[in-house]
C-alpha positions in Angstrom: 118.4 108.3 97.3 117.5 105.3 99.3 118.2 107.2 102.5 116.0 110.1 101.4 113.1 107.6 100.7 113.5 106.2 104.2 113.4 109.7 105.8 110.4 110.6 103.7 108.5 107.5 104.6 109.3 107.8 108.3 107.7 111.3 108.2 104.4 109.7 107.0 103.9 108.2 110.5 102.8 111.7 111.6 100.0 111.8 109.1 96.4 111.3 110.4 96.0 108.1 108.4 95.0 106.3 111.6 91.7 108.2 111.3 90.7 106.0 108.4 88.6 103.1 109.6 89.9 100.6 107.0 93.2 99.5 105.6 92.7 100.0 101.8 93.3 97.3 99.3 92.8 97.5 95.5 91.2 94.3 94.0 92.6 93.5 90.6 91.7 89.8 90.4 88.6 87.8 90.9 90.0 85.9 93.9 91.4 87.4 97.1 92.6 85.6 100.2 91.7 87.7 103.3 94.3 87.7 106.0 93.4 88.6 109.6 89.6 89.0 109.0 89.0 90.9 112.2 91.4 93.7 111.2 89.4 96.3 109.3 90.2 96.4 105.6 88.4 98.0 102.6 88.7 96.1 99.3 88.1 98.4 96.3 87.0 97.0 92.9 86.4 98.9 89.7 84.8 96.2 87.6 82.4 93.3 88.3 82.3 91.7 84.9 82.3 88.5 86.9 81.8 87.9 90.7 84.7 88.7 93.0 85.4 86.0 95.6 87.0 86.7 99.0 88.2 83.6 101.0 88.5 83.7 104.8 90.1 80.9 106.8 90.3 80.8 110.6 91.3 78.1 113.1 89.3 79.8 115.9 86.0 81.5 116.5 86.2 85.1 115.3 84.1 88.3 114.8 83.0 88.5 111.2 82.0 91.9 109.9 81.2 92.5 106.2 79.7 95.6 104.6 79.3 96.6 101.0 79.5 100.2 99.8 79.4 101.9 96.4 81.0 105.3 95.5 78.5 108.1 95.3 79.5 109.1 91.8 77.6 109.8 88.5 76.5 106.6 86.7 77.0 104.4 89.7 73.9 102.5 90.9 73.2 100.9 94.2 73.3 97.4 92.6 76.1 95.5 94.3 75.2 92.5 96.3 77.2 89.9 98.3 76.6 86.6 100.2 78.6 84.7 102.8 78.9 80.9 102.6 80.7 78.6 105.0 82.5 75.7 103.4 80.5 72.5 103.7 77.2 74.3 103.8 75.8 75.3 100.4 73.2 77.6 102.0 74.5 81.1 102.5 74.6 82.2 106.1 73.8 85.7 104.9 72.8 87.4 101.6 73.1 91.1 101.2 70.7 91.7 98.3 71.2 95.2 96.9 67.6 95.5 95.7 66.1 94.6 99.0 68.4 96.6 101.2 68.3 100.2 102.5 71.2 102.3 101.3 72.5 105.2 103.4 74.7 108.0 102.4 78.2 108.0 104.1 80.8 110.8 104.0 84.4 109.9 104.5 86.2 113.3 105.3 89.7 111.9 105.7 89.7 110.6 102.1 87.3 113.3 100.9 85.0 110.7 99.4 81.3 109.9 99.5 79.6 106.5 99.5 76.3 104.7 99.6 76.5 102.2 102.4 74.5 99.0 101.7 73.8 95.7 103.5 76.1 94.6 106.3 76.6 91.5 108.4 78.1 91.2 111.9 78.3 88.0 114.0 80.5 85.8 116.0 81.2 82.8 113.8 83.0 79.5 114.3 86.2 78.2 113.0 86.4 77.1 109.3 86.5 78.6 105.8 84.1 81.3 104.6 83.6 82.7 101.1 82.3 86.2 100.5 81.1 86.6 96.9 80.4 90.1 95.5 78.4 90.5 92.3 76.4 93.0 90.3 74.1 92.9 87.2 76.2 95.9 85.9 79.7 94.8 84.9 80.9 98.4 85.2 79.9 98.8 88.9 82.5 100.0 91.4 82.4 98.9 95.0 84.2 98.9 98.4 83.9 95.7 100.5 84.7 96.3 104.2 85.8 93.3 106.2 86.7 93.5 109.9 86.1 96.2 112.5 89.4 96.4 114.4 91.3 99.6 113.3 95.0 99.0 113.0 97.6 101.1 111.3 101.4 100.7 111.4 104.2 102.1 109.4 103.7 99.6 106.5 100.0 100.3 106.3 100.6 104.1 106.4 102.9 103.8 103.4 100.5 101.5 101.6 97.6 103.9 102.2 99.4 106.9 100.8 100.5 104.9 97.7 97.0 103.5 97.0 94.7 106.5 97.6 95.6 108.3 94.3 94.9 105.1 92.3 91.6 104.5 94.2 90.6 108.1 93.5 91.1 107.5 89.8 89.9 104.0 89.2 87.0 103.7 91.7 85.8 107.3 92.2 86.6 108.6 88.7 88.4 111.5 90.2 91.6 113.2 89.4 94.2 112.3 92.1 94.4 116.1 92.8 91.2 115.7 94.8 93.3 114.1 97.5 94.6 117.5 98.4 91.2 118.5 99.7 91.4 115.8 102.5 93.2 116.3 105.8 95.5 113.4 104.9 96.5 114.9 101.5 97.0 118.4 102.8 98.9 117.1 105.9 101.1 114.9 103.6 102.2 117.9 101.6 102.8 120.0 104.7 105.0 117.3 106.3 107.0 116.8 103.1 107.6 120.6 102.9 108.6 120.8 106.6 111.0 118.0 106.0 112.4 119.7 102.9 112.9 123.0 104.8 114.6 121.3 107.8 117.0 119.5 105.5 117.5 122.7 103.6 118.5 124.6 106.7 120.8 121.8 107.8 122.5 121.6 104.4 122.8 125.4 104.3 124.4 125.5 107.8 126.9 122.8 106.9 127.9 124.4 103.6 128.3 127.8 105.2 130.5 126.3 107.9 132.8 124.8 105.3 132.9 128.0 103.3 133.7 130.1 106.4 136.6 127.8 107.3 138.0 128.2 103.8 137.6 131.9 103.8 139.4 132.3 107.1 142.4 130.7 105.6 142.2 132.6 102.3 141.4 136.1 103.4 144.4 138.0 104.5 142.5 139.8 107.2 141.1 136.6 108.6 137.6 138.0 108.8 134.9 135.4 108.0 132.5 136.3 105.2 129.0 134.9 105.6 126.9 135.6 102.6 123.2 134.9 103.4 122.0 134.9 99.8 123.4 133.8 96.5 120.5 133.9 94.0 118.8 137.0 92.6 115.1 137.7 91.8 115.1 135.9 88.4 116.7 132.8 89.9 114.2 132.8 92.8 111.3 133.1 90.4 112.6 130.1 88.4 112.9 128.0 91.5 109.3 129.0 92.6 108.0 127.9 89.2 110.0 124.6 89.4 108.6 124.0 92.9 105.0 124.6 91.7 105.5 122.4 88.6 106.9 119.6 90.7 104.0 119.9 93.1 101.4 119.9 90.3 103.1 116.9 88.7 103.0 115.0 91.9 99.4 115.7 93.0 97.9 115.0 89.5 99.6 111.6 89.2 101.0 109.3 91.9 101.6 111.7 94.8 105.3 110.7 94.8 106.9 111.7 98.1 110.2 112.4 96.2 108.5 114.9 93.8 106.8 116.7 96.7 110.0 116.8 98.7 112.0 118.4 95.9 109.1 120.8 95.3 109.4 121.9 98.9 113.2 122.2 98.6 112.8 124.4 95.4 110.4 126.7 97.4 113.0 126.8 100.3 115.6 128.1 97.9 113.2 130.6 96.4 112.1 132.0 99.8 115.5 132.2 101.3 117.4 133.3 98.2 119.9 130.5 98.6 120.9 127.8 96.2 122.7 124.7 97.4 124.3 124.1 94.0 125.4 127.8 93.6 126.9 127.6 97.0 128.9 124.5 96.1 130.4 126.1 93.0 130.8 129.6 94.5 128.3 131.3 92.2 126.2 134.3 93.3 123.6 136.0 91.1 122.3 138.6 93.7 122.2 142.1 92.4 
């Protein structure tokens, strides 16, 4: 199972996640330490019952970019503000007041989400410690805080993004995780998992048939190899198609588990090619 997980996660590298501007993060506490502030990240919060504080430390001058966004969903107001304070100076170097700012609509096609984009700050700042504080008069406000502008995605961030998007859909955008399927990333994710399932299905089928042929050559008096290309009938194929659909629905309405999607694809592989790996292993055939 560990090997399968590694193969599945490696396949994620081919997803268009790089098209997302920010590395997603889900904020679950009131304090967050920001690492590599120039690397673009999006911190998602689903509650502002008290201010959320983001701490930035740098030993060198760096480009500081901060932007606040709120999801364009029913019941969400453009009421989230933030300020930036440098340690040692009580006066904010910038205050993004929600009530005094112009909010613009922003569509994010790769995640299939819509936002209202609020105040932003961009400047070259000196070394030291900075605190970004996010607050709202409405404790139920949701938000996304973007910090940094350099886009960077590696294997670890690709995996993290796939794992977080369904949760962000549910907690921040009040959507069912199934909405992810409408985005290029979600649809591409399923496609890659299915391609992987079909490839491994063909490989396994080839190996099993080779072993079966070798055994038949020694058992059959004539020595003629027998190569059955199917071993499940219509009813069994229908059962596998239903199982494949059920596994897919289970995955995309919950956590988008790569394991569930992979086995969903494998079930469809067996249904399409009328071949069952287990039946082949035990020598069973239900074809009419």
